[in-house]
C-alpha positions as a printed NumPy array, in Angstrom:
array([[ 45.903,   6.044, -25.435],
       [ 42.437,   7.214, -26.298],
       [ 41.642,   3.66 , -27.707],
       [ 42.951,   2.109, -24.563],
       [ 40.785,   4.295, -22.475],
       [ 37.647,   3.459, -24.539],
       [ 38.467,  -0.188, -24.285],
       [ 38.637,   0.003, -20.463],
       [ 35.386,   1.921, -20.206],
       [ 33.727,  -0.549, -22.605],
       [ 35.16 ,  -3.462, -20.668],
       [ 34.025,  -1.976, -17.304],
       [ 30.514,  -1.469, -18.639],
       [ 30.35 ,  -5.139, -19.869],
       [ 31.382,  -6.351, -16.547],
       [ 28.859,  -4.267, -14.758],
       [ 26.387,  -5.552, -17.253],
       [ 27.267,  -9.185, -16.547],
       [ 27.826,  -9.105, -12.732],
       [ 26.325,  -5.955, -11.313],
       [ 22.661,  -6.344, -12.501],
       [ 19.929,  -5.835,  -9.957],
       [ 19.238,  -9.371,  -8.458],
       [ 15.617,  -8.347,  -7.972],
       [ 13.594, -10.755, -10.279],
       [ 10.243,  -8.91 , -11.04 ],
       [  8.711, -12.312, -11.806],
       [  9.379, -13.565,  -8.326],
       [  7.618, -10.867,  -6.261],
       [  4.455, -10.659,  -4.219],
       [  1.851,  -8.405,  -5.914],
       [ -1.083,  -6.805,  -3.979],
       [ -4.174,  -6.155,  -6.033],
       [ -6.863,  -4.284,  -4.267],
       [-10.576,  -4.45 ,  -5.483],
       [-10.711,  -0.657,  -4.805],
       [ -8.28 ,   1.96 ,  -3.498],
       [-10.809,   4.594,  -2.183],
       [-13.979,   4.42 ,  -0.267],
       [-16.525,   7.112,   0.388],
       [-18.828,   6.835,   3.456],
       [-20.838,   9.831,   2.255],
       [-22.429,  11.898,   5.026],
       [-22.234,  10.732,   8.532],
       [-23.011,  12.268,  11.97 ],
       [-20.431,  13.667,  14.29 ],
       [-19.549,  10.801,  16.647],
       [-20.298,   8.018,  14.312],
       [-18.02 ,   5.202,  14.254],
       [-17.772,   3.619,  10.688],
       [-15.519,   0.994,   8.968],
       [-14.823,  -0.4  ,   5.644],
       [-13.152,  -3.564,   4.344],
       [-10.549,  -3.236,   1.561],
       [-10.309,  -6.738,  -0.21 ],
       [ -7.138,  -7.531,  -1.929],
       [ -5.474, -10.593,  -3.649],
       [ -1.887, -11.6  ,  -3.887],
       [ -1.52 , -11.798,  -7.585],
       [  2.324, -12.431,  -7.29 ],
       [  4.471, -15.5  ,  -7.201],
       [  5.62 , -15.388,  -3.641],
       [  3.887, -15.014,  -0.304],
       [  2.683, -11.462,   0.41 ],
       [  3.761, -10.064,   3.834],
       [  2.196,  -6.997,   5.12 ],
       [  4.478,  -5.505,   7.69 ],
       [  2.676,  -2.269,   8.633],
       [ -0.379,  -0.338,   7.868],
       [ -0.116,   3.333,   8.793],
       [ -2.907,   5.992,   9.084],
       [ -2.772,   9.782,   9.139],
       [ -4.398,  10.192,  12.602],
       [ -5.552,   8.539,  15.75 ],
       [ -9.17 ,   8.618,  14.486],
       [ -8.408,   5.886,  11.951],
       [ -7.635,   2.381,  12.95 ],
       [ -6.432,  -0.265,  10.809],
       [ -6.69 ,  -4.251,  11.165],
       [ -4.675,  -6.547,   8.752],
       [ -3.554,  -9.987,   8.497],
       [ -0.291, -10.804,  10.227],
       [  0.172, -14.033,   8.46 ],
       [  1.653, -14.416,   4.833],
       [ -0.891, -14.505,   2.095],
       [  0.001, -17.09 ,  -0.425],
       [ -0.016, -16.477,  -4.158],
       [ -3.55 , -16.468,  -5.492],
       [ -5.191, -16.02 ,  -2.106],
       [ -7.191, -13.108,  -1.024],
       [ -7.572, -11.441,   2.443],
       [ -8.698,  -7.947,   3.662],
       [ -7.609,  -4.814,   5.485],
       [-10.45 ,  -3.218,   7.793],
       [-10.412,   0.451,   8.407],
       [-12.319,   1.99 ,  11.256],
       [-12.98 ,   5.698,  11.537],
       [-14.314,   7.528,  14.509],
       [-15.737,  10.906,  13.699],
       [-15.823,  12.26 ,  17.368],
       [-14.656,  15.794,  17.287],
       [-14.518,  16.024,  13.525],
       [-16.512,  18.078,  11.193],
       [-16.778,  18.744,   7.443],
       [-14.957,  16.836,   4.756],
       [-12.38 ,  14.206,   5.922],
       [ -9.937,  12.508,   3.816],
       [ -7.673,   9.821,   5.421],
       [ -4.853,   8.023,   3.748],
       [ -3.945,   4.694,   4.792],
       [ -0.429,   3.5  ,   3.684],
       [  0.158,  -0.33 ,   3.315],
       [  3.84 ,  -1.497,   3.73 ],
       [  4.625,  -4.931,   2.432],
       [  7.05 ,  -6.931,   0.444],
       [  4.807,  -6.304,  -2.705],
       [  6.492,  -4.773,  -5.795],
       [  4.311,  -1.707,  -5.548],
       [  4.991,  -0.978,  -1.835],
       [  4.065,   1.332,  -0.246],
       [  0.514,   1.222,  -1.463],
       [ -2.113,   3.983,  -0.608],
       [ -5.677,   3.504,   0.25 ],
       [ -8.025,   6.244,   1.236],
       [-11.352,   6.821,   3.141],
       [-13.497,  10.011,   2.689],
       [-16.588,  11.236,   4.391],
       [-18.508,  14.389,   5.252],
       [-19.069,  14.735,   9.092],
       [-22.301,  16.59 ,   9.787],
       [-22.682,  18.462,  13.038],
       [-25.664,  17.608,  15.137],
       [-28.72 ,  19.762,  14.301],
       [-30.399,  21.854,  17.097]])
């Protein structure tokens, strides 16, 4: 009886191994490779509007599709390509930050949602917003 149970379990595991494998082929995925993940604007004056461009390359084997770019507040606005980025091609995500009403150190996280193997990817911008003197 024990041998029969062991054989059933082994047979079940072999079937799972043969037919139940994850169909996700890691070699056939888009891969987003950023030149940098963080940008520091340094000191800026309250009310300044600044922007930075995050450059990336699709280092994968299938077209990269960015479905959404989320920010942590309304003071940060993203602009990203809506068309698929072919393997080997490069593009950019532009992030604008409006410091109106902000003061002190600011750290904003940008979440990039795509069909890349690493999705979601995180970018960040930091700055120190200086109050007007006087």
